[in-house]
C-alpha beads as a LAMMPS data file, in Angstrom:
LAMMPS data file: protein, C-alpha beads

364 atoms
363 bonds

1 atom types
1 bond types

-500.0 500.0 xlo xhi
-500.0 500.0 ylo yhi
-500.0 500.0 zlo zhi

Masses

1 110.0

Atoms # bond

1 1 1 -287.708 16.728 326.434
2 1 1 -290.911 17.732 328.174
3 1 1 -293.333 20.067 326.429
4 1 1 -293.768 23.517 327.978
5 1 1 -297.158 22.543 329.467
6 1 1 -295.953 19.255 330.953
7 1 1 -292.772 20.901 332.234
8 1 1 -294.859 23.497 334.078
9 1 1 -296.991 20.647 335.421
10 1 1 -293.826 18.907 336.654
11 1 1 -292.354 22.005 338.303
12 1 1 -295.659 23.033 339.887
13 1 1 -296.090 19.540 341.349
14 1 1 -292.674 19.364 342.994
15 1 1 -293.216 19.667 346.739
16 1 1 -291.024 21.412 349.346
17 1 1 -290.123 24.311 347.033
18 1 1 -291.935 27.633 347.431
19 1 1 -293.835 29.187 344.517
20 1 1 -291.458 32.150 344.598
21 1 1 -288.437 29.854 344.239
22 1 1 -290.110 27.973 341.381
23 1 1 -290.507 31.257 339.510
24 1 1 -286.838 32.046 340.111
25 1 1 -285.798 28.634 338.783
26 1 1 -287.884 28.923 335.628
27 1 1 -286.626 32.484 335.044
28 1 1 -282.983 31.513 335.602
29 1 1 -283.110 28.711 333.035
30 1 1 -285.476 30.446 330.629
31 1 1 -288.376 28.009 330.984
32 1 1 -289.607 25.057 333.006
33 1 1 -288.732 22.762 330.092
34 1 1 -285.122 24.016 330.016
35 1 1 -284.913 23.567 333.779
36 1 1 -286.107 19.974 333.496
37 1 1 -283.409 19.273 330.886
38 1 1 -280.645 20.991 332.841
39 1 1 -280.277 18.390 335.565
40 1 1 -279.314 18.523 339.218
41 1 1 -275.684 19.660 338.903
42 1 1 -276.494 22.659 336.718
43 1 1 -279.127 23.789 339.215
44 1 1 -276.514 23.788 341.991
45 1 1 -273.991 25.557 339.763
46 1 1 -276.624 28.220 339.053
47 1 1 -276.574 29.148 342.748
48 1 1 -279.489 27.144 344.157
49 1 1 -279.119 24.917 347.221
50 1 1 -278.582 21.184 347.066
51 1 1 -281.901 20.696 348.893
52 1 1 -283.718 22.458 346.046
53 1 1 -281.811 20.448 343.435
54 1 1 -282.589 17.215 345.272
55 1 1 -286.289 18.077 345.498
56 1 1 -286.416 18.844 341.766
57 1 1 -284.659 15.700 340.627
58 1 1 -285.724 13.165 343.263
59 1 1 -287.139 11.366 340.235
60 1 1 -286.738 12.021 336.524
61 1 1 -288.927 14.976 335.435
62 1 1 -290.451 12.960 332.560
63 1 1 -291.431 10.116 334.889
64 1 1 -292.771 12.478 337.538
65 1 1 -294.841 14.409 334.975
66 1 1 -296.218 11.098 333.680
67 1 1 -297.124 10.107 337.242
68 1 1 -298.973 13.399 337.793
69 1 1 -300.812 13.015 334.478
70 1 1 -301.848 9.532 335.588
71 1 1 -303.177 10.928 338.860
72 1 1 -305.120 13.572 336.954
73 1 1 -306.717 10.911 334.781
74 1 1 -307.637 8.668 337.728
75 1 1 -309.150 11.522 339.740
76 1 1 -310.827 13.215 336.743
77 1 1 -308.902 16.397 337.447
78 1 1 -307.946 19.061 334.904
79 1 1 -305.136 21.594 335.046
80 1 1 -304.550 25.062 333.642
81 1 1 -301.010 26.374 333.305
82 1 1 -300.108 30.022 333.711
83 1 1 -299.504 30.134 329.934
84 1 1 -303.110 29.144 329.216
85 1 1 -305.508 31.929 328.191
86 1 1 -308.076 30.561 330.678
87 1 1 -305.711 31.218 333.599
88 1 1 -307.249 34.012 335.745
89 1 1 -305.647 37.314 334.765
90 1 1 -305.995 38.823 338.270
91 1 1 -304.064 35.952 339.792
92 1 1 -301.205 36.462 337.385
93 1 1 -300.762 39.972 338.787
94 1 1 -299.312 38.653 342.058
95 1 1 -295.576 37.964 342.182
96 1 1 -295.812 34.349 343.419
97 1 1 -298.779 33.122 341.383
98 1 1 -299.159 29.345 340.976
99 1 1 -297.554 27.954 337.822
100 1 1 -300.492 25.580 337.496
101 1 1 -304.032 25.429 338.849
102 1 1 -305.574 21.992 339.302
103 1 1 -309.332 22.040 339.028
104 1 1 -312.605 20.172 339.140
105 1 1 -315.604 21.828 337.541
106 1 1 -315.808 24.813 335.205
107 1 1 -313.715 27.833 336.121
108 1 1 -315.788 30.931 335.290
109 1 1 -314.294 33.503 332.951
110 1 1 -313.491 36.211 335.489
111 1 1 -311.868 38.629 333.070
112 1 1 -315.030 40.687 332.590
113 1 1 -316.687 39.984 335.954
114 1 1 -316.326 41.418 339.410
115 1 1 -314.843 39.001 341.947
116 1 1 -315.444 39.040 345.697
117 1 1 -313.505 36.821 348.097
118 1 1 -315.300 36.151 351.377
119 1 1 -313.387 34.845 354.393
120 1 1 -313.903 34.452 358.107
121 1 1 -314.031 32.216 361.142
122 1 1 -314.723 28.495 360.955
123 1 1 -316.710 28.680 364.190
124 1 1 -318.840 31.653 363.222
125 1 1 -321.889 33.105 364.950
126 1 1 -325.411 32.861 363.548
127 1 1 -325.154 36.597 362.807
128 1 1 -322.019 36.107 360.722
129 1 1 -323.424 33.055 358.952
130 1 1 -326.714 34.763 358.059
131 1 1 -325.152 37.983 356.783
132 1 1 -322.549 36.033 354.800
133 1 1 -325.148 33.798 353.150
134 1 1 -327.500 36.676 352.297
135 1 1 -324.684 38.884 350.966
136 1 1 -323.172 36.133 348.828
137 1 1 -326.573 35.196 347.440
138 1 1 -327.467 38.760 346.507
139 1 1 -324.114 39.563 344.909
140 1 1 -323.850 36.249 343.057
141 1 1 -327.340 36.888 341.705
142 1 1 -326.005 40.149 340.313
143 1 1 -323.141 38.489 338.470
144 1 1 -320.354 38.717 341.059
145 1 1 -318.079 35.660 341.314
146 1 1 -317.820 34.517 344.943
147 1 1 -314.464 33.018 345.993
148 1 1 -313.718 31.323 349.305
149 1 1 -311.879 28.365 350.844
150 1 1 -314.668 25.799 351.462
151 1 1 -313.859 25.632 355.180
152 1 1 -316.618 25.328 357.775
153 1 1 -318.365 28.491 358.887
154 1 1 -318.068 31.680 356.841
155 1 1 -316.478 29.988 353.810
156 1 1 -319.227 27.396 353.496
157 1 1 -322.003 29.961 353.902
158 1 1 -320.538 32.156 351.152
159 1 1 -320.432 29.218 348.721
160 1 1 -323.952 28.136 349.633
161 1 1 -325.326 31.621 349.106
162 1 1 -323.739 31.842 345.650
163 1 1 -324.981 28.373 344.671
164 1 1 -328.533 29.084 345.833
165 1 1 -328.515 32.176 343.601
166 1 1 -327.375 30.030 340.640
167 1 1 -324.284 32.228 340.573
168 1 1 -320.587 31.553 340.066
169 1 1 -318.440 30.375 342.945
170 1 1 -314.850 29.143 343.224
171 1 1 -313.424 27.182 346.158
172 1 1 -309.662 27.332 346.717
173 1 1 -308.353 24.328 348.645
174 1 1 -305.241 23.776 350.715
175 1 1 -305.005 20.188 349.457
176 1 1 -305.502 18.289 346.215
177 1 1 -308.888 18.791 344.587
178 1 1 -309.565 15.062 344.873
179 1 1 -309.610 15.418 348.669
180 1 1 -312.633 16.848 350.471
181 1 1 -311.489 18.952 353.401
182 1 1 -313.206 19.195 355.754
183 1 1 -314.709 15.741 355.116
184 1 1 -318.150 16.904 356.245
185 1 1 -318.373 19.273 353.271
186 1 1 -318.685 16.502 350.668
187 1 1 -322.182 17.557 349.600
188 1 1 -321.057 21.169 349.282
189 1 1 -317.953 20.211 347.325
190 1 1 -320.039 18.141 344.908
191 1 1 -322.378 21.101 344.352
192 1 1 -319.463 23.440 343.713
193 1 1 -317.863 21.004 341.251
194 1 1 -321.181 20.699 339.424
195 1 1 -322.097 24.394 339.255
196 1 1 -318.782 26.141 339.891
197 1 1 -315.166 25.153 340.345
198 1 1 -312.807 23.758 342.976
199 1 1 -309.144 24.692 342.456
200 1 1 -305.773 24.155 344.112
201 1 1 -302.108 24.704 343.330
202 1 1 -301.410 21.273 344.856
203 1 1 -301.584 18.101 342.741
204 1 1 -304.051 15.288 343.457
205 1 1 -303.472 13.110 346.553
206 1 1 -301.675 15.896 348.488
207 1 1 -303.246 16.217 351.943
208 1 1 -303.639 19.513 353.827
209 1 1 -301.132 20.668 356.421
210 1 1 -300.540 23.745 358.561
211 1 1 -298.267 25.064 355.797
212 1 1 -300.660 24.677 352.864
213 1 1 -303.408 26.970 354.162
214 1 1 -301.406 30.210 354.459
215 1 1 -300.135 29.611 350.901
216 1 1 -303.707 28.903 349.758
217 1 1 -304.854 32.219 351.217
218 1 1 -302.729 34.277 348.798
219 1 1 -304.705 32.677 345.935
220 1 1 -308.048 33.552 347.536
221 1 1 -307.015 37.211 347.789
222 1 1 -305.180 37.192 344.463
223 1 1 -308.297 36.183 342.544
224 1 1 -310.488 39.014 343.815
225 1 1 -311.192 42.698 343.369
226 1 1 -312.391 43.029 346.977
227 1 1 -311.747 40.885 350.046
228 1 1 -314.652 40.797 352.528
229 1 1 -313.817 39.670 356.067
230 1 1 -317.114 38.609 357.608
231 1 1 -315.991 37.491 361.084
232 1 1 -312.580 37.042 362.666
233 1 1 -311.023 36.863 366.093
234 1 1 -308.104 39.156 366.847
235 1 1 -305.556 36.393 366.157
236 1 1 -307.526 34.588 363.454
237 1 1 -305.732 32.907 360.575
238 1 1 -308.180 34.825 358.376
239 1 1 -306.039 37.907 358.931
240 1 1 -303.225 36.222 356.972
241 1 1 -305.466 36.579 353.922
242 1 1 -305.877 40.267 354.746
243 1 1 -302.102 40.712 354.770
244 1 1 -301.883 39.051 351.356
245 1 1 -304.697 41.245 350.015
246 1 1 -302.980 44.436 351.190
247 1 1 -299.672 43.339 349.659
248 1 1 -301.487 42.556 346.402
249 1 1 -303.252 45.928 346.291
250 1 1 -306.752 44.545 346.822
251 1 1 -309.506 46.457 348.617
252 1 1 -310.385 45.084 352.070
253 1 1 -313.811 45.402 353.699
254 1 1 -315.061 44.066 357.018
255 1 1 -318.392 43.337 358.668
256 1 1 -318.759 45.188 361.986
257 1 1 -319.959 43.140 364.936
258 1 1 -320.830 43.191 368.599
259 1 1 -317.905 44.639 370.558
260 1 1 -318.346 41.908 373.195
261 1 1 -318.079 39.091 370.645
262 1 1 -314.626 37.547 370.207
263 1 1 -315.566 36.680 366.601
264 1 1 -315.820 40.374 365.758
265 1 1 -312.619 41.564 367.412
266 1 1 -310.619 41.103 364.229
267 1 1 -313.171 42.704 361.904
268 1 1 -313.774 45.653 364.219
269 1 1 -310.030 46.241 364.417
270 1 1 -309.752 46.136 360.610
271 1 1 -312.429 48.826 360.367
272 1 1 -310.618 50.895 362.970
273 1 1 -307.459 50.600 360.836
274 1 1 -309.230 51.761 357.677
275 1 1 -311.006 48.785 356.096
276 1 1 -314.283 49.528 354.337
277 1 1 -317.441 48.934 356.398
278 1 1 -320.019 46.388 355.249
279 1 1 -323.510 47.376 356.342
280 1 1 -325.239 45.885 353.290
281 1 1 -324.481 44.290 349.939
282 1 1 -324.691 47.780 348.432
283 1 1 -321.527 48.796 350.305
284 1 1 -319.624 46.036 348.534
285 1 1 -321.273 46.927 345.222
286 1 1 -320.065 50.500 345.593
287 1 1 -316.509 49.266 346.195
288 1 1 -316.776 46.943 343.188
289 1 1 -318.209 49.692 341.010
290 1 1 -321.554 47.941 340.476
291 1 1 -324.681 49.995 339.887
292 1 1 -327.492 49.911 342.415
293 1 1 -329.891 47.009 342.158
294 1 1 -332.945 49.069 341.210
295 1 1 -331.070 50.454 338.211
296 1 1 -330.143 46.933 337.111
297 1 1 -333.775 45.945 337.480
298 1 1 -334.871 48.797 335.193
299 1 1 -332.250 47.748 332.623
300 1 1 -333.490 44.153 332.832
301 1 1 -337.092 45.264 332.268
302 1 1 -336.021 47.477 329.354
303 1 1 -334.144 44.587 327.731
304 1 1 -337.153 42.289 328.050
305 1 1 -339.458 44.851 326.460
306 1 1 -337.168 45.300 323.452
307 1 1 -336.661 41.589 322.705
308 1 1 -338.336 39.806 319.814
309 1 1 -340.215 36.590 320.801
310 1 1 -337.421 34.293 319.568
311 1 1 -334.797 36.403 321.350
312 1 1 -336.799 36.254 324.588
313 1 1 -336.950 32.441 324.384
314 1 1 -333.179 32.208 323.936
315 1 1 -332.522 34.859 326.593
316 1 1 -334.552 32.904 329.163
317 1 1 -332.225 29.915 328.638
318 1 1 -329.140 31.943 329.578
319 1 1 -328.134 32.720 333.157
320 1 1 -324.918 33.491 335.031
321 1 1 -323.528 30.003 334.316
322 1 1 -322.169 29.808 330.725
323 1 1 -324.183 27.757 328.218
324 1 1 -323.455 26.824 324.602
325 1 1 -325.713 27.400 321.616
326 1 1 -326.042 23.608 321.287
327 1 1 -327.384 23.388 324.841
328 1 1 -329.906 26.135 324.086
329 1 1 -330.976 24.425 320.848
330 1 1 -331.514 21.155 322.722
331 1 1 -333.972 22.882 325.070
332 1 1 -335.892 24.960 322.535
333 1 1 -337.914 23.915 319.500
334 1 1 -335.787 26.145 317.258
335 1 1 -333.267 25.526 314.508
336 1 1 -329.553 26.018 315.080
337 1 1 -329.635 28.905 312.618
338 1 1 -332.457 30.695 314.466
339 1 1 -330.723 30.243 317.827
340 1 1 -327.462 31.627 316.432
341 1 1 -329.270 34.623 314.953
342 1 1 -331.035 35.316 318.262
343 1 1 -327.718 35.084 320.123
344 1 1 -326.148 37.570 317.718
345 1 1 -329.006 40.035 318.271
346 1 1 -328.811 39.579 322.053
347 1 1 -325.079 40.353 321.946
348 1 1 -325.710 43.492 319.894
349 1 1 -328.352 44.632 322.398
350 1 1 -325.957 44.084 325.286
351 1 1 -328.142 41.434 326.917
352 1 1 -325.612 38.576 326.761
353 1 1 -321.879 38.145 326.364
354 1 1 -319.883 35.432 324.622
355 1 1 -317.165 33.865 326.767
356 1 1 -314.500 31.264 326.066
357 1 1 -315.558 27.996 324.452
358 1 1 -318.421 29.594 322.464
359 1 1 -320.519 29.889 325.609
360 1 1 -322.883 32.674 326.661
361 1 1 -323.775 34.404 329.922
362 1 1 -326.234 37.163 330.809
363 1 1 -325.007 40.706 331.130
364 1 1 -328.328 41.936 332.546

Bonds

1 1 1 2
2 1 2 3
3 1 3 4
4 1 4 5
5 1 5 6
6 1 6 7
7 1 7 8
8 1 8 9
9 1 9 10
10 1 10 11
11 1 11 12
12 1 12 13
13 1 13 14
14 1 14 15
15 1 15 16
16 1 16 17
17 1 17 18
18 1 18 19
19 1 19 20
20 1 20 21
21 1 21 22
22 1 22 23
23 1 23 24
24 1 24 25
25 1 25 26
26 1 26 27
27 1 27 28
28 1 28 29
29 1 29 30
30 1 30 31
31 1 31 32
32 1 32 33
33 1 33 34
34 1 34 35
35 1 35 36
36 1 36 37
37 1 37 38
38 1 38 39
39 1 39 40
40 1 40 41
41 1 41 42
42 1 42 43
43 1 43 44
44 1 44 45
45 1 45 46
46 1 46 47
47 1 47 48
48 1 48 49
49 1 49 50
50 1 50 51
51 1 51 52
52 1 52 53
53 1 53 54
54 1 54 55
55 1 55 56
56 1 56 57
57 1 57 58
58 1 58 59
59 1 59 60
60 1 60 61
61 1 61 62
62 1 62 63
63 1 63 64
64 1 64 65
65 1 65 66
66 1 66 67
67 1 67 68
68 1 68 69
69 1 69 70
70 1 70 71
71 1 71 72
72 1 72 73
73 1 73 74
74 1 74 75
75 1 75 76
76 1 76 77
77 1 77 78
78 1 78 79
79 1 79 80
80 1 80 81
81 1 81 82
82 1 82 83
83 1 83 84
84 1 84 85
85 1 85 86
86 1 86 87
87 1 87 88
88 1 88 89
89 1 89 90
90 1 90 91
91 1 91 92
92 1 92 93
93 1 93 94
94 1 94 95
95 1 95 96
96 1 96 97
97 1 97 98
98 1 98 99
99 1 99 100
100 1 100 101
101 1 101 102
102 1 102 103
103 1 103 104
104 1 104 105
105 1 105 106
106 1 106 107
107 1 107 108
108 1 108 109
109 1 109 110
110 1 110 111
111 1 111 112
112 1 112 113
113 1 113 114
114 1 114 115
115 1 115 116
116 1 116 117
117 1 117 118
118 1 118 119
119 1 119 120
120 1 120 121
121 1 121 122
122 1 122 123
123 1 123 124
124 1 124 125
125 1 125 126
126 1 126 127
127 1 127 128
128 1 128 129
129 1 129 130
130 1 130 131
131 1 131 132
132 1 132 133
133 1 133 134
134 1 134 135
135 1 135 136
136 1 136 137
137 1 137 138
138 1 138 139
139 1 139 140
140 1 140 141
141 1 141 142
142 1 142 143
143 1 143 144
144 1 144 145
145 1 145 146
146 1 146 147
147 1 147 148
148 1 148 149
149 1 149 150
150 1 150 151
151 1 151 152
152 1 152 153
153 1 153 154
154 1 154 155
155 1 155 156
156 1 156 157
157 1 157 158
158 1 158 159
159 1 159 160
160 1 160 161
161 1 161 162
162 1 162 163
163 1 163 164
164 1 164 165
165 1 165 166
166 1 166 167
167 1 167 168
168 1 168 169
169 1 169 170
170 1 170 171
171 1 171 172
172 1 172 173
173 1 173 174
174 1 174 175
175 1 175 176
176 1 176 177
177 1 177 178
178 1 178 179
179 1 179 180
180 1 180 181
181 1 181 182
182 1 182 183
183 1 183 184
184 1 184 185
185 1 185 186
186 1 186 187
187 1 187 188
188 1 188 189
189 1 189 190
190 1 190 191
191 1 191 192
192 1 192 193
193 1 193 194
194 1 194 195
195 1 195 196
196 1 196 197
197 1 197 198
198 1 198 199
199 1 199 200
200 1 200 201
201 1 201 202
202 1 202 203
203 1 203 204
204 1 204 205
205 1 205 206
206 1 206 207
207 1 207 208
208 1 208 209
209 1 209 210
210 1 210 211
211 1 211 212
212 1 212 213
213 1 213 214
214 1 214 215
215 1 215 216
216 1 216 217
217 1 217 218
218 1 218 219
219 1 219 220
220 1 220 221
221 1 221 222
222 1 222 223
223 1 223 224
224 1 224 225
225 1 225 226
226 1 226 227
227 1 227 228
228 1 228 229
229 1 229 230
230 1 230 231
231 1 231 232
232 1 232 233
233 1 233 234
234 1 234 235
235 1 235 236
236 1 236 237
237 1 237 238
238 1 238 239
239 1 239 240
240 1 240 241
241 1 241 242
242 1 242 243
243 1 243 244
244 1 244 245
245 1 245 246
246 1 246 247
247 1 247 248
248 1 248 249
249 1 249 250
250 1 250 251
251 1 251 252
252 1 252 253
253 1 253 254
254 1 254 255
255 1 255 256
256 1 256 257
257 1 257 258
258 1 258 259
259 1 259 260
260 1 260 261
261 1 261 262
262 1 262 263
263 1 263 264
264 1 264 265
265 1 265 266
266 1 266 267
267 1 267 268
268 1 268 269
269 1 269 270
270 1 270 271
271 1 271 272
272 1 272 273
273 1 273 274
274 1 274 275
275 1 275 276
276 1 276 277
277 1 277 278
278 1 278 279
279 1 279 280
280 1 280 281
281 1 281 282
282 1 282 283
283 1 283 284
284 1 284 285
285 1 285 286
286 1 286 287
287 1 287 288
288 1 288 289
289 1 289 290
290 1 290 291
291 1 291 292
292 1 292 293
293 1 293 294
294 1 294 295
295 1 295 296
296 1 296 297
297 1 297 298
298 1 298 299
299 1 299 300
300 1 300 301
301 1 301 302
302 1 302 303
303 1 303 304
304 1 304 305
305 1 305 306
306 1 306 307
307 1 307 308
308 1 308 309
309 1 309 310
310 1 310 311
311 1 311 312
312 1 312 313
313 1 313 314
314 1 314 315
315 1 315 316
316 1 316 317
317 1 317 318
318 1 318 319
319 1 319 320
320 1 320 321
321 1 321 322
322 1 322 323
323 1 323 324
324 1 324 325
325 1 325 326
326 1 326 327
327 1 327 328
328 1 328 329
329 1 329 330
330 1 330 331
331 1 331 332
332 1 332 333
333 1 333 334
334 1 334 335
335 1 335 336
336 1 336 337
337 1 337 338
338 1 338 339
339 1 339 340
340 1 340 341
341 1 341 342
342 1 342 343
343 1 343 344
344 1 344 345
345 1 345 346
346 1 346 347
347 1 347 348
348 1 348 349
349 1 349 350
350 1 350 351
351 1 351 352
352 1 352 353
353 1 353 354
354 1 354 355
355 1 355 356
356 1 356 357
357 1 357 358
358 1 358 359
359 1 359 360
360 1 360 361
361 1 361 362
362 1 362 363
363 1 363 364
C-alpha cells in the first residue's frame, strides 16, 4: 500500500481529472492511499464515471508513483503535499487547491508575509513594463513576496523587479517545472530557481496546453493577498485570473492606462467596476496593510542604533532571503555560540524572524 505522501503524489499526477474531482475522490474514499487500494471497480461503484476510473488505474498506482518519483530524481525536482506544513496556507483556503506542488528552488515561508500577485499582457507597453518592474522592485524590497506566471511581458518584469531587489518571488507554471516556457526565459527561470521558487501542480515532463494555463491562474490568485492587474486588453486571458481572485475573496487592483491603448482597456474597465486604483506602490501597500516607507526607514534606523556590534554584524548578513546560522557563521569570524546569541537578541528586538528549517529573515 502506498504511503499517504506517495498516494497524494500519485493522485496529483494523474492527468485528465480535474483538481475538484480529485478532492471528491479522496474525500469519498477517506484518503488518497485508500483510493489507490480500492481499485477501478470500486471507483465506478462509488458513482464516478468509467473515464475517471480508467484514468486513475491506467497503470498500477504503485508503479505510477514510482515512475513520478524517478522523474523527480532525474529532473532534481521536489514536491510538497497539501499535508506538509510548508504547503502555503493561503492556497489551502481555495476549494480546488492542488494536492501537490512540484517545485524547483526554495519556496518562501509566506505565512507571515504579504503576498502580491502581478499579472498582465504578454505583449505589454513600455509604460506597463516600467511601472511593473519598479513596483515589484520596491515592494519586494519591503518584504512582499511577488508571485506571477513567468510569461513574457508583465509577468517577466514583475519577477525581474523582485529579483533585482533581492526579494522573494514565486513563478507558477502551466507545465512541469523541468520545462522552461516560454523557452526564451531560460535565464530568468534559472535566476528564479536560484533566488526564489518555480512551482507547478503538474508533474515533470508535462508540456503546456491551452487547458493548463487557466488552471494555473487559480494558483496565482490563490497564493496572494492582493492581485494587481498591470495591463490587459478587454478580452485578455489575464481576466480569468481576476475571476478566480474574486471567487477566492482576494482584493483586486488595476493600473490605469491611456484610454486609447488597447492594453489598458481591461484594466480601465476593472477600475470602472470597482477594482482598486494603482497610482504608486503606496496604493498597494495600503491595501496590503503595510506601513509607509518612511516609517519603515525610521524603524530600520532605530534598530541599527540599538544593536550591539556583534548583533550588527549578524544583522548585516540577513536579508529577505532566509539564511541559516551556519551560513552566517561561515561568513563571519565569530563562534557558533556568539552567532546564536546574537540571533536570539535580534529576535527579541524584533529585527529578525526565525522561519522553517532554522533559517532567519529580516523583519525590518
